[in-house]
C-alpha positions as CSV (number, residue, x, y, z in Angstrom):
1,M,-13.6,-24.5,0.4
2,K,-13.3,-20.7,1.0
3,R,-11.7,-18.4,-1.6
4,G,-8.8,-17.6,0.8
5,S,-8.1,-21.2,1.3
6,L,-8.1,-21.9,-2.5
7,K,-5.8,-18.9,-3.0
8,S,-3.4,-20.1,-0.4
9,A,-3.5,-23.6,-1.8
10,G,-2.8,-22.3,-5.3
11,M,0.2,-20.2,-4.2
12,S,1.5,-23.2,-2.2
13,Y,1.3,-25.3,-5.3
14,L,3.1,-22.8,-7.4
15,S,5.9,-22.3,-4.9
16,L,6.3,-26.0,-4.1
17,R,6.9,-27.4,-7.6
18,G,10.4,-28.1,-6.4
19,L,11.6,-30.5,-9.1
20,L,11.6,-27.5,-11.5
21,L,14.4,-26.1,-9.4
22,I,16.7,-29.0,-10.0
23,P,17.5,-28.2,-13.7
24,A,18.1,-24.5,-12.7
25,G,20.4,-25.6,-9.9
26,A,22.3,-27.9,-12.3
27,V,22.8,-24.9,-14.7
28,F,24.3,-22.8,-11.8
29,V,26.6,-25.6,-10.8
30,A,27.8,-26.2,-14.4
31,S,28.3,-22.5,-14.9
32,G,30.4,-22.2,-11.8
33,L,32.5,-25.3,-12.5
34,T,33.1,-24.5,-16.2
35,N,34.0,-20.9,-15.4
36,M,36.7,-22.2,-13.1
37,D,37.8,-24.7,-15.8
38,W,37.1,-27.6,-13.5
39,V,35.2,-29.7,-16.1
40,T,37.2,-30.0,-19.3
41,S,39.1,-27.8,-21.7
42,A,35.9,-27.8,-23.9
43,H,34.0,-26.3,-21.0
44,G,31.9,-24.1,-23.2
45,W,30.4,-27.0,-25.0
46,V,29.9,-28.9,-21.7
47,F,27.9,-25.9,-20.4
48,V,25.8,-25.6,-23.5
49,G,25.1,-29.4,-23.2
50,V,24.0,-29.0,-19.6
51,V,21.7,-26.0,-20.5
52,L,20.1,-28.0,-23.3
53,V,19.5,-31.1,-21.1
54,A,18.3,-28.9,-18.2
55,A,15.8,-27.2,-20.5
56,L,14.4,-30.6,-21.7
57,V,14.2,-31.9,-18.1
58,Y,12.5,-28.7,-17.0
59,L,9.9,-29.0,-19.8
60,R,9.2,-32.6,-18.9
61,L,8.9,-31.8,-15.2
62,A,6.5,-28.9,-15.9
63,R,4.4,-31.3,-17.9
64,Y,4.5,-33.8,-15.1
65,Y,3.2,-31.2,-12.6
66,N,0.5,-30.0,-15.0
67,E,-0.7,-33.5,-15.8
68,H,-0.7,-34.8,-12.2
69,Y,-1.5,-31.7,-10.1
70,G,-3.1,-29.3,-12.5
71,R,-2.4,-25.6,-13.4
72,V,-2.7,-22.5,-11.3
73,S,-2.1,-18.9,-12.4
74,P,-1.2,-16.3,-9.8
75,S,-3.4,-13.2,-9.5
76,R,-2.3,-10.1,-11.3
77,R,-1.4,-8.4,-8.0
78,T,0.8,-11.3,-7.1
79,Q,2.4,-11.3,-10.5
80,V,3.2,-7.6,-10.1
81,R,4.7,-8.1,-6.6
82,L,6.8,-11.0,-7.9
83,S,8.0,-8.9,-10.9
84,I,9.0,-6.0,-8.7
85,T,10.8,-8.5,-6.4
86,A,12.6,-10.0,-9.4
87,V,13.9,-6.6,-10.6
88,V,15.1,-5.6,-7.2
89,S,16.6,-9.0,-6.7
90,S,18.5,-8.8,-10.0
91,V,20.0,-5.5,-9.0
92,L,21.0,-7.0,-5.7
93,V,22.7,-10.0,-7.3
94,V,24.5,-7.7,-9.9
95,A,25.7,-5.6,-7.0
96,G,26.9,-8.7,-5.1
97,V,28.9,-9.9,-8.1
98,Q,30.3,-6.4,-8.8
99,G,31.3,-6.1,-5.2
100,D,33.2,-9.4,-5.4
101,W,34.8,-8.4,-8.6
102,S,35.8,-4.9,-7.7
103,L,36.4,-4.9,-4.0
104,D,38.3,-7.2,-1.8
105,L,35.4,-7.9,0.5
106,P,35.9,-10.4,3.3
107,I,32.5,-11.9,2.4
108,D,31.1,-13.8,-0.7
109,G,28.8,-11.0,-2.0
110,T,27.5,-13.2,-4.9
111,A,26.2,-16.0,-2.6
112,A,25.0,-13.5,0.0
113,A,23.0,-11.5,-2.5
114,F,21.4,-14.6,-4.0
115,A,20.5,-16.0,-0.6
116,L,18.8,-12.6,0.2
117,L,17.1,-12.7,-3.1
118,V,15.6,-16.2,-2.5
119,L,14.6,-15.3,1.1
120,G,13.0,-12.1,-0.1
121,N,11.2,-13.9,-2.9
122,Y,9.7,-16.4,-0.4
123,A,8.7,-13.6,2.0
124,V,7.0,-11.5,-0.7
125,G,5.0,-14.0,-2.7
126,R,5.0,-17.4,-1.0
127,E,4.8,-19.2,2.2
128,F,8.0,-19.7,4.2
129,R,8.9,-23.3,5.0
130,T,11.4,-24.3,7.6
131,H,13.6,-26.1,5.1
132,Q,13.8,-23.0,2.9
133,L,14.8,-20.8,5.9
134,V,17.4,-23.4,7.0
135,I,19.0,-23.9,3.6
136,W,19.1,-20.3,2.5
137,G,19.9,-19.1,6.0
138,F,22.9,-21.4,6.0
139,V,24.0,-20.1,2.6
140,L,23.7,-16.5,3.8
141,T,25.6,-17.3,7.0
142,A,28.4,-19.1,5.1
143,A,28.6,-16.2,2.6
144,L,28.9,-13.6,5.3
145,L,31.7,-15.3,7.2
146,P,34.8,-13.1,6.9
147,L,36.8,-15.8,5.1
148,W,36.8,-14.5,1.6
149,G,39.3,-11.6,1.8
150,G,42.2,-12.0,-0.6
151,V,40.5,-14.8,-2.6
152,D,40.7,-14.4,-6.4
153,P,37.4,-12.7,-7.4
154,D,36.9,-15.3,-10.2
155,V,37.1,-18.2,-7.6
156,K,34.9,-16.3,-5.1
157,I,32.2,-15.5,-7.6
158,N,32.1,-19.0,-9.1
159,A,32.2,-20.7,-5.6
160,G,29.2,-18.6,-4.8
161,I,27.5,-19.7,-8.1
162,V,28.1,-23.4,-7.3
163,T,26.8,-22.9,-3.7
164,M,23.7,-21.3,-5.2
165,G,23.2,-24.2,-7.5
166,V,23.5,-26.9,-4.8
167,A,21.2,-25.0,-2.4
168,T,18.7,-24.5,-5.2
169,M,18.6,-28.3,-6.0
170,V,18.4,-29.2,-2.3
171,T,15.5,-26.7,-1.8
172,G,13.8,-28.2,-4.9
173,V,13.8,-31.7,-3.4
174,F,12.4,-30.5,0.0
175,D,9.8,-28.3,-1.8
176,H,8.6,-31.3,-3.8
177,L,8.3,-33.4,-0.6
178,A,6.3,-30.6,1.0
179,L,4.1,-30.5,-2.1
180,R,3.4,-34.2,-1.7
181,R,2.6,-33.8,2.0
182,R,0.2,-31.0,1.3
183,F,-1.5,-32.3,-1.9
184,G,-0.8,-36.0,-1.8
185,P,1.2,-38.2,-4.2
186,A,0.5,-37.5,-7.8
187,A,-0.6,-41.1,-8.6
188,G,-3.1,-41.1,-5.8
189,M,-5.1,-38.0,-6.8
190,D,-8.6,-38.4,-8.2
191,E,-11.8,-36.3,-8.3
192,A,-12.7,-37.3,-4.8
193,D,-9.4,-36.0,-3.4
194,L,-9.9,-32.7,-5.2
195,C,-13.4,-32.3,-3.9
196,D,-12.6,-33.2,-0.3
197,G,-9.9,-30.4,-0.1
């Protein structure tokens, strides 16, 4: 297998470990719902519980991927690009939240900024997949519809956070299915599969 093919396969593997997105999405959803007091009066403890469970699930899923598919480290150049993208993305999301909080924008700046962040992240360091473009394109389109003017900023921001969480979890499921299509089911891998590439 050529070096370029190995590099492409490694980046695909890193970006398609989709089950890792499910705990992160659950934390977003819990955050949005507890901020709006939709869960219980003890919402702070509910959120802490969700974060702890999500962290345990994340660690177990990371172990699953490492045991069944192996480990890959991105190149230093890719790490730098992803780090720069993360910083720019963070600024974009903060700007979206601040815009929702301070201005009566007719759009949901929080969800729009996060959708742009995800699409930009895929464009910079990973391969675009159709499902990613569809899911996050839908989130971006919904966030940019001029329906949000006059909505309480707290509701608008938290609705955006819940939307981000649901989209993150759905993306994770489809990413994992794409991983299985590309690299085969975890239980079926052996040395012959790895050598045939």
